Structure formats: structure tokens, C-alpha cells
C-alpha beads as a LAMMPS data file, in Angstrom:
LAMMPS data file: protein, C-alpha beads

167 atoms
166 bonds

1 atom types
1 bond types

-500.0 500.0 xlo xhi
-500.0 500.0 ylo yhi
-500.0 500.0 zlo zhi

Masses

1 110.0

Atoms # bond

1 1 1 4.190 11.746 20.125
2 1 1 2.087 8.220 19.347
3 1 1 4.586 5.419 18.623
4 1 1 2.787 5.157 14.958
5 1 1 3.700 9.166 14.551
6 1 1 7.249 9.056 15.785
7 1 1 8.065 5.768 13.273
8 1 1 6.286 7.466 10.315
9 1 1 8.252 10.897 11.490
10 1 1 11.521 8.751 11.242
11 1 1 10.531 7.152 7.877
12 1 1 9.756 10.332 6.432
13 1 1 13.098 12.146 7.947
14 1 1 15.242 8.881 6.866
15 1 1 13.691 8.742 3.223
16 1 1 15.182 12.706 2.903
17 1 1 18.521 11.707 3.964
18 1 1 18.905 10.418 0.333
19 1 1 19.547 12.773 -2.571
20 1 1 17.076 10.905 -4.414
21 1 1 15.738 7.769 -4.924
22 1 1 16.015 4.697 -2.357
23 1 1 15.013 1.458 -1.772
24 1 1 12.478 0.453 -0.070
25 1 1 14.231 -2.114 1.679
26 1 1 17.004 0.260 2.585
27 1 1 14.861 2.760 4.014
28 1 1 13.300 0.237 6.187
29 1 1 16.101 -1.005 7.018
30 1 1 17.940 2.504 8.011
31 1 1 14.676 3.243 10.008
32 1 1 14.262 0.187 11.376
33 1 1 18.066 0.846 13.017
34 1 1 17.213 4.113 14.092
35 1 1 14.227 2.956 16.136
36 1 1 15.877 0.221 17.460
37 1 1 18.265 2.307 19.118
38 1 1 15.423 4.864 20.418
39 1 1 13.616 1.276 21.706
40 1 1 17.015 -0.100 23.828
41 1 1 17.514 3.289 25.533
42 1 1 13.820 3.144 26.740
43 1 1 13.111 6.619 25.051
44 1 1 10.458 5.052 22.807
45 1 1 8.135 2.102 24.240
46 1 1 6.736 -0.331 21.840
47 1 1 3.008 -1.559 22.166
48 1 1 3.552 -4.886 21.990
49 1 1 -0.229 -5.776 21.617
50 1 1 -0.617 -3.765 18.188
51 1 1 3.139 -4.522 17.104
52 1 1 1.582 -8.340 17.369
53 1 1 -1.772 -7.177 15.460
54 1 1 0.591 -5.613 12.701
55 1 1 1.858 -8.547 12.149
56 1 1 -0.916 -10.381 12.127
57 1 1 -2.770 -8.174 9.477
58 1 1 0.797 -8.837 7.455
59 1 1 -0.015 -12.241 7.443
60 1 1 -3.493 -11.717 6.848
61 1 1 -2.698 -10.051 3.954
62 1 1 -0.097 -12.089 2.469
63 1 1 -2.285 -14.717 3.088
64 1 1 -4.723 -13.126 0.872
65 1 1 -2.692 -12.419 -1.621
66 1 1 -2.168 -16.437 -2.447
67 1 1 -5.617 -17.261 -3.622
68 1 1 -5.005 -16.348 -7.327
69 1 1 -1.935 -18.714 -7.179
70 1 1 -4.013 -20.992 -5.430
71 1 1 -6.969 -20.741 -8.026
72 1 1 -4.473 -20.415 -11.115
73 1 1 -2.454 -23.965 -10.078
74 1 1 -6.172 -25.785 -9.357
75 1 1 -7.463 -24.233 -12.467
76 1 1 -4.355 -25.157 -14.986
77 1 1 -2.340 -27.904 -13.563
78 1 1 0.910 -26.178 -14.773
79 1 1 2.070 -26.604 -11.230
80 1 1 1.239 -29.293 -9.541
81 1 1 -1.459 -28.271 -6.373
82 1 1 0.127 -29.487 -3.201
83 1 1 -1.395 -29.556 -0.084
84 1 1 0.474 -27.520 1.816
85 1 1 -0.458 -24.865 -1.252
86 1 1 -3.938 -24.828 0.799
87 1 1 -2.760 -23.772 4.242
88 1 1 -3.191 -20.373 4.382
89 1 1 -6.377 -18.600 5.576
90 1 1 -8.480 -17.069 2.425
91 1 1 -10.203 -13.632 2.196
92 1 1 -14.094 -13.683 1.461
93 1 1 -16.672 -10.634 1.163
94 1 1 -17.384 -8.297 4.164
95 1 1 -14.297 -9.206 6.185
96 1 1 -14.961 -13.206 6.585
97 1 1 -11.651 -15.480 6.488
98 1 1 -11.472 -19.425 6.308
99 1 1 -8.877 -21.823 5.617
100 1 1 -8.546 -22.321 1.601
101 1 1 -8.854 -26.196 2.589
102 1 1 -12.551 -25.022 2.947
103 1 1 -13.375 -22.771 0.319
104 1 1 -17.196 -23.762 -1.331
105 1 1 -18.189 -22.989 -4.889
106 1 1 -20.302 -20.326 -3.356
107 1 1 -17.040 -18.272 -1.781
108 1 1 -15.659 -18.606 -4.986
109 1 1 -18.273 -16.849 -6.433
110 1 1 -18.289 -14.375 -3.833
111 1 1 -14.632 -13.622 -4.304
112 1 1 -15.054 -12.854 -7.851
113 1 1 -17.850 -10.691 -6.721
114 1 1 -15.354 -8.928 -4.519
115 1 1 -12.737 -8.657 -6.906
116 1 1 -14.711 -7.149 -9.726
117 1 1 -16.097 -4.488 -7.284
118 1 1 -12.281 -4.164 -6.047
119 1 1 -11.434 -4.121 -9.962
120 1 1 -14.034 -1.309 -11.018
121 1 1 -13.266 0.542 -7.845
122 1 1 -9.509 0.596 -8.938
123 1 1 -10.013 1.119 -12.597
124 1 1 -12.294 4.749 -11.803
125 1 1 -9.349 5.560 -9.280
126 1 1 -6.895 5.300 -11.938
127 1 1 -8.638 7.223 -14.456
128 1 1 -8.908 10.063 -11.821
129 1 1 -5.498 9.817 -10.808
130 1 1 -4.242 9.877 -14.824
131 1 1 -6.220 12.922 -15.071
132 1 1 -4.696 14.499 -12.275
133 1 1 -1.554 13.664 -13.125
134 1 1 -2.449 15.306 -16.621
135 1 1 -2.851 18.335 -14.682
136 1 1 0.385 18.543 -12.738
137 1 1 3.168 17.586 -15.196
138 1 1 2.878 20.885 -16.491
139 1 1 3.772 22.336 -13.261
140 1 1 6.584 20.236 -12.602
141 1 1 8.411 20.491 -16.000
142 1 1 8.278 24.519 -15.128
143 1 1 9.346 24.262 -11.576
144 1 1 11.361 21.369 -11.602
145 1 1 10.072 19.621 -8.255
146 1 1 7.018 18.900 -6.583
147 1 1 8.580 20.981 -3.471
148 1 1 10.033 23.809 -6.145
149 1 1 6.242 23.679 -7.345
150 1 1 4.861 24.148 -4.022
151 1 1 6.869 26.888 -2.778
152 1 1 6.408 29.282 -5.856
153 1 1 2.669 28.632 -5.672
154 1 1 1.828 26.311 -8.477
155 1 1 -0.550 24.244 -6.981
156 1 1 -3.425 24.246 -7.883
157 1 1 -2.449 24.452 -11.822
158 1 1 -3.940 27.628 -12.644
159 1 1 -5.716 26.137 -15.847
160 1 1 -7.544 23.877 -13.135
161 1 1 -8.717 26.655 -11.326
162 1 1 -10.672 28.960 -13.334
163 1 1 -8.428 31.681 -12.947
164 1 1 -6.810 31.879 -16.132
165 1 1 -10.351 32.649 -17.619
166 1 1 -11.360 35.509 -15.704
167 1 1 -7.737 36.978 -16.078

Bonds

1 1 1 2
2 1 2 3
3 1 3 4
4 1 4 5
5 1 5 6
6 1 6 7
7 1 7 8
8 1 8 9
9 1 9 10
10 1 10 11
11 1 11 12
12 1 12 13
13 1 13 14
14 1 14 15
15 1 15 16
16 1 16 17
17 1 17 18
18 1 18 19
19 1 19 20
20 1 20 21
21 1 21 22
22 1 22 23
23 1 23 24
24 1 24 25
25 1 25 26
26 1 26 27
27 1 27 28
28 1 28 29
29 1 29 30
30 1 30 31
31 1 31 32
32 1 32 33
33 1 33 34
34 1 34 35
35 1 35 36
36 1 36 37
37 1 37 38
38 1 38 39
39 1 39 40
40 1 40 41
41 1 41 42
42 1 42 43
43 1 43 44
44 1 44 45
45 1 45 46
46 1 46 47
47 1 47 48
48 1 48 49
49 1 49 50
50 1 50 51
51 1 51 52
52 1 52 53
53 1 53 54
54 1 54 55
55 1 55 56
56 1 56 57
57 1 57 58
58 1 58 59
59 1 59 60
60 1 60 61
61 1 61 62
62 1 62 63
63 1 63 64
64 1 64 65
65 1 65 66
66 1 66 67
67 1 67 68
68 1 68 69
69 1 69 70
70 1 70 71
71 1 71 72
72 1 72 73
73 1 73 74
74 1 74 75
75 1 75 76
76 1 76 77
77 1 77 78
78 1 78 79
79 1 79 80
80 1 80 81
81 1 81 82
82 1 82 83
83 1 83 84
84 1 84 85
85 1 85 86
86 1 86 87
87 1 87 88
88 1 88 89
89 1 89 90
90 1 90 91
91 1 91 92
92 1 92 93
93 1 93 94
94 1 94 95
95 1 95 96
96 1 96 97
97 1 97 98
98 1 98 99
99 1 99 100
100 1 100 101
101 1 101 102
102 1 102 103
103 1 103 104
104 1 104 105
105 1 105 106
106 1 106 107
107 1 107 108
108 1 108 109
109 1 109 110
110 1 110 111
111 1 111 112
112 1 112 113
113 1 113 114
114 1 114 115
115 1 115 116
116 1 116 117
117 1 117 118
118 1 118 119
119 1 119 120
120 1 120 121
121 1 121 122
122 1 122 123
123 1 123 124
124 1 124 125
125 1 125 126
126 1 126 127
127 1 127 128
128 1 128 129
129 1 129 130
130 1 130 131
131 1 131 132
132 1 132 133
133 1 133 134
134 1 134 135
135 1 135 136
136 1 136 137
137 1 137 138
138 1 138 139
139 1 139 140
140 1 140 141
141 1 141 142
142 1 142 143
143 1 143 144
144 1 144 145
145 1 145 146
146 1 146 147
147 1 147 148
148 1 148 149
149 1 149 150
150 1 150 151
151 1 151 152
152 1 152 153
153 1 153 154
154 1 154 155
155 1 155 156
156 1 156 157
157 1 157 158
158 1 158 159
159 1 159 160
160 1 160 161
161 1 161 162
162 1 162 163
163 1 163 164
164 1 164 165
165 1 165 166
166 1 166 167
């Protein structure tokens, strides 16, 4: 099992130890503690390059999310824009990046186009998700939990398969 698979397995197993809901922070803290034991014992080697890449990806995502805040500050002036605000890397279209210091009007227009495409995808995804939820809620109401419904053969819901009409 790869490092990534092991981390995912420990994460899931740790979540299963809770009788119900658990906060993300508590779940990650507990899974981290379990994984550190394995790493320190030498039973779970860490790919340092992959760990660095993962940290860089998180930094990239965090910086990318700051663009809205920076644009809002610049547009509204409610909270003054300061030089430190521009000390981030902004996400442009096509996987391109640049520091916010160098953003042009063309870049902002491109960001708007990308945002619109993403909005349409999210909107359409939500519509599909809403329909899927509407199909499974009666099954969950009948069986109580997803696991119980699965074990009873409640998925896919009979009405959506056409089996009810054939009966």
C-alpha cells in the first residue's frame, strides 16, 4: 500500500471510531498522531518530495483564494489595500500563475471568464446533486442510514431504475 493509500486508510479508520460526527480538526489531529507513530517507528516511510509538493499545492490554493479579497479591497476601499495584500500568487486561466503585483486588466478579465466557467460547472453540478439527493432521501428515510440502505439493497432506488414500472 502506498503512502497516500495508507494515509487515506488511517483517516477513514479514525473517522469510523467516532459514533457520529467529528470535527475536521479533531479527525485530522487524531489521524496525524496515529500516522506519526508509524513514521517514527520506521514502518511508514515518507516521500519527502511528495510532502513538499503537497505543501506547495496548499500554499497555491490558499494564495489563489485571496484574489477575491484583494479585488474587493481594491474596488470598494472599505478596508484599505496594503502592499502586503499583493504578496500572493494569483491563479490565471490555463494553469498559469503570477504575483498579484504584476496583474493586468487582461489578467482580471481572464480571471472573470474562468470564474464564470467554474460557476456554470458548479451550478450544473449542484442541479444534478440536488436531483440525486431527492432520489435517495426516501431510501434513507426508510432504512435510517446509508450503510443500512446499502446492506438491504436499497440502492439504486427502485423508482429510478424502472423496476417499479416493470412490476
